[in-house]
C-alpha positions in Angstrom: 29.8 -9.7 32.6 30.4 -8.1 29.3 33.1 -5.9 30.9 34.9 -9.0 32.1 34.9 -10.5 28.6 36.3 -7.2 27.2 39.0 -7.2 29.9 39.9 -10.8 29.1 40.1 -9.9 25.4 42.3 -6.9 26.1 44.6 -9.0 28.2 44.7 -11.7 25.5 45.6 -9.2 22.8 48.4 -7.7 25.1 49.8 -11.1 25.9 49.7 -12.1 22.2 51.6 -9.0 21.1 54.1 -9.5 23.9 54.9 -13.0 22.6 55.1 -11.8 19.0 57.3 -8.8 20.0 59.6 -11.0 22.0 59.9 -13.5 19.1 60.3 -10.8 16.5 63.1 -9.0 18.5 64.9 -12.3 18.9 64.6 -13.0 15.1 66.0 -9.6 14.3 69.0 -10.2 16.7 69.7 -13.6 15.3 69.3 -12.3 11.7 72.2 -9.9 12.5 74.4 -12.9 13.6 73.4 -15.4 10.8 72.6 -13.1 7.9 70.1 -14.2 5.2 72.1 -16.8 3.3 71.8 -19.5 5.9 68.1 -19.6 4.7 68.4 -18.4 1.1 71.2 -20.8 0.2 69.8 -23.9 2.1 70.3 -27.2 0.3 67.0 -27.9 -1.5 66.0 -24.2 -1.3 64.9 -22.0 1.6 61.6 -23.7 2.3 63.3 -27.1 2.4 65.9 -25.7 4.8 63.2 -24.2 7.0 61.2 -27.5 6.9 64.3 -29.4 8.1 64.9 -26.9 10.9 61.2 -27.0 11.9 61.2 -30.8 11.9 64.3 -30.9 14.1 62.8 -28.4 16.5 59.5 -30.3 16.6 61.4 -33.6 17.2 63.3 -32.0 20.1 60.0 -30.6 21.6 58.3 -34.0 21.3 61.3 -35.7 23.0 61.4 -33.3 25.9 57.6 -33.5 26.4 57.3 -37.3 26.0 60.3 -38.1 28.1 59.7 -35.5 30.8 63.3 -34.5 30.5 64.5 -31.1 31.7 66.2 -29.2 29.0 69.8 -28.2 29.8 70.4 -25.6 27.2 67.2 -24.3 25.6 63.8 -24.2 27.3 60.6 -25.5 25.7 59.5 -21.8 25.5 62.7 -21.0 23.5 62.0 -23.9 21.1 58.5 -22.8 20.5 59.7 -19.2 19.8 62.1 -20.7 17.3 59.2 -22.5 15.5 57.3 -19.2 15.5 60.2 -17.4 13.9 60.8 -20.2 11.4 57.2 -19.7 10.4 57.7 -16.0 10.0 60.8 -16.5 7.9 58.8 -19.0 5.7 56.1 -16.4 5.2 58.7 -13.9 4.2 60.3 -16.4 1.7 56.8 -17.2 0.3 56.0 -13.5 -0.1 59.4 -12.9 -1.7 60.5 -10.7 1.1 63.5 -12.7 2.4 66.8 -11.2 1.3 69.0 -13.4 -0.8 72.4 -12.1 0.3 
């Protein structure tokens, strides 16, 4: 039984890192396209800009789930990855690691 628990934990860890790696690689690609100033020069400051983006993304997720609508352009998975990446950016801003320009 203990071996099963260990295998489940190993799978969980591998799955978690796969999600984080996928999200991180997407963030790196998007950062090349957007640059840092779309965050650092956001009206009201970077955290406010991230808060607005996260609110919009959460509203979209809520609408899709509540309505049962099928997304046409961006999957729910994509939306949750965006939220994860906005959170990562927010942590970098808070820690003083987000580039200004």
